[in-house]
C-alpha positions, 0 to 999 in steps of 0.5 A, spaced: 741 460 372 740 455 376 736 453 383 737 447 384 739 445 391 747 444 393 745 436 395 741 434 389 747 437 383 753 433 388 747 427 387 746 429 379 753 430 377 757 424 382 758 418 378 756 422 370 761 421 364 763 427 360 762 428 354 766 428 349 767 435 348 775 439 346 776 444 350 781 449 347 787 450 353 792 455 355 797 450 353 794 451 346 793 444 345 784 442 345 783 437 351 778 432 351 776 430 358 772 424 355 778 420 354 783 422 358 786 416 362 787 416 370 785 421 375 783 428 373 781 434 378 778 440 375 776 445 378 770 451 375 771 457 377 767 464 375 773 469 373 779 471 374 780 478 374 785 482 370 790 486 375 787 494 375 779 492 372 774 492 377 770 487 379 762 487 376 758 492 381 757 487 387 761 481 386 763 481 393 757 480 395 754 474 390 756 468 394 761 463 391 764 469 386 770 472 390 776 467 390 778 465 383 785 467 384 786 464 392 783 458 388 788 457 383 794 459 387 792 453 392 792 448 386 799 450 383 801 450 391 799 443 392 799 440 384 806 436 385 802 433 392 797 432 387 800 427 382 804 424 388 797 421 389 795 420 382 793 426 379 795 425 372 791 431 370 789 438 373 786 444 370 782 450 371 776 451 367 772 458 366 768 461 361 772 465 360 777 466 354 783 462 352 787 469 351 783 472 357 786 466 361 793 465 359 794 472 361 791 469 368 795 462 368 802 466 366 801 471 371 800 466 376 805 461 374 800 455 374 804 449 372 798 446 369 793 449 363 786 452 364 780 450 360 775 454 356 768 453 355 767 460 353 761 458 348 757 454 354 758 447 351 761 443 357 757 447 362 750 446 358 751 438 357 754 437 364 748 442 366 753 445 371 751 450 376 751 458 373 749 464 374 749 472 371 752 478 372 753 483 367 751 480 361 756 474 364 754 467 363 759 464 369 760 457 373 758 457 380 764 455 383 767 447 384 770 441 384 770 435 380 775 430 380 774 424 375 777 418 374 777 415 367 772 420 364 768 419 370 766 423 375 767 420 383 766 426 387 765 433 386 765 439 391 760 443 392 760 450 394 767 451 395 766 455 400 773 457 401 777 456 395 783 457 398 782 451 402 780 447 395 786 444 393 788 442 401 780 438 401 782 435 395 788 433 396 785 429 402 780 426 398 784 424 393 789 421 399 784 417 402 780 415 395 785 412 391 783 411 384 781 403 384 
């Protein structure tokens, strides 16, 4: 579990080229973020809960854990606006399995794919911040803007998940891809 400062996470990730690691997507494809051209937004989130299934003990007390559904819905609701300001690709990313994510994608009517890093290869290659709860290793919530496979902006921590897409949209509007 990473204990580095928030500022250090942002500084360390900004400017990195993402690794060539194909990730399974809920649309049945395999997505390699390193080869996507144009602007890509990837929001990493801990986990979505299945309706009727209780969250892990103490979930609401873990900083940044709560809010995955509002975050996904904010990106769903702003997907067209993000595309209009030059975002060519939009993805959610978690360490949950693709099968698990498919239920959430369908239930939330997401117009974009969710990526699975269930084997933690991407998270480890990028040294992304994570935490553990009830034996699950989960992403700490953050959002990355990639331009041609290189991270140009990192939003971390994301303390207001429902406002994440608004913040990304504003940044993309103010910082068009070169």
